[in-house]
C-alpha positions, 0 to 999 in steps of 0.5 A: 401569019405575021412574021418578023425579021430575025434581028427583032427577035434577037434584040428582044432576047438581048433586052430580056437577058440584060434586064434579067441580069441587072435585076439579079441584085434584088434577088440576092437581097441585103444583110444586116451590118454595122457601120463605124464612122468618125463622130469628130473632125479630129478623129480619122477612121482608117485601116488601123481602126479596121484592125481595132474593130476586127480585134474587138469582134474576134476577142468577143467571138462575134463572127462576121461575113465581111468587113470593108473599109471605104474612103471618100476623100479624107473621110473613111468608114468601116462596114461589117456584115453579119448573118442575122440581126441578133449578131448585128445588135450584139456587135453594135453594142460592143463596138459602141462600148469599146470604141467610145471610152466616154459615152457622153462624148463619143469619138465614133458613131456606130450605126446599124446599116444594111449591105447588099449581098450582090456578088462582086462580079455584078457590082463590077458591072454596076448592077445594083439593087433597087433603092427602097428609100429612107423609110424602108432602109436606113431610116428604119434603122435610124429610127429604131436606134432613136426609139431605143434611146428614147425607151431607155430615157423614159425608163430612167425617168420612171425609175427616178420617180419610183426611187424617190417615192420608195426612199421617202417611204423608208425614211431614207434621206438624200440630197438629190437624184440625177438622171444619166443616159443609162444611170441614176445617181443619188447623193447622200449626206452620210455613208450610213444613209447611202448604205441604207438606200442601197439595201432598199433599192437592191430589193425594189430595183433589181434591174439596176446594179447599185454601187456606192462611190465614197466622194468625200462628205457626199457619198453617191449611190449609182444605179446602172442598168444590167445588160439583161434589163437593157436587152428587155427595154430594147426588145420592147422598143422594137415591138 
């Protein structure tokens, strides 16, 4: 019978214990999160921004399981962790809207992310989960956001084509249709034509809220997606 010195068994046992300890972060997994960072060199993300983010979420009764401020040099970012992806998406959409007054020229980038659930005592030992690569972590979420934007733009383009045909069928004259990120704007030569178009489109395109803007001699009819319609488009993009 082969026998080994006791110290060899001790070395093997210690190696197994250390290996098991450092593999624990993979068991804890990761939680959905939202990351807020600056979109412009002149905009700083700091503790005041964190307080603002906390207030926005509190006012909307959106619960989080942790909010963290990180700074690398002069560049700061805020990460908020949530219980599930539904809350994560709600928070992302709300923060995107509240933090950026001009959606076409945003001051902040609000992105989906993942945060480790590893306890702080393991983090202090530098025990980190195994990285899964871009396409299994952040890349999936980044592509998901791109797909959602692309899906909305595709829907806007499709609706603009349909609207042009519907107005022509109803003999409603317009001076042009402009496509925005989430809106469709139609110009008219008179308020009468704008009212007539709104009456037609409120029935044929109920997924949009239609509002007339009396801008001088060329009133505009603006159609903006209802939240439920955007949710359906985003759900379709995920599928």
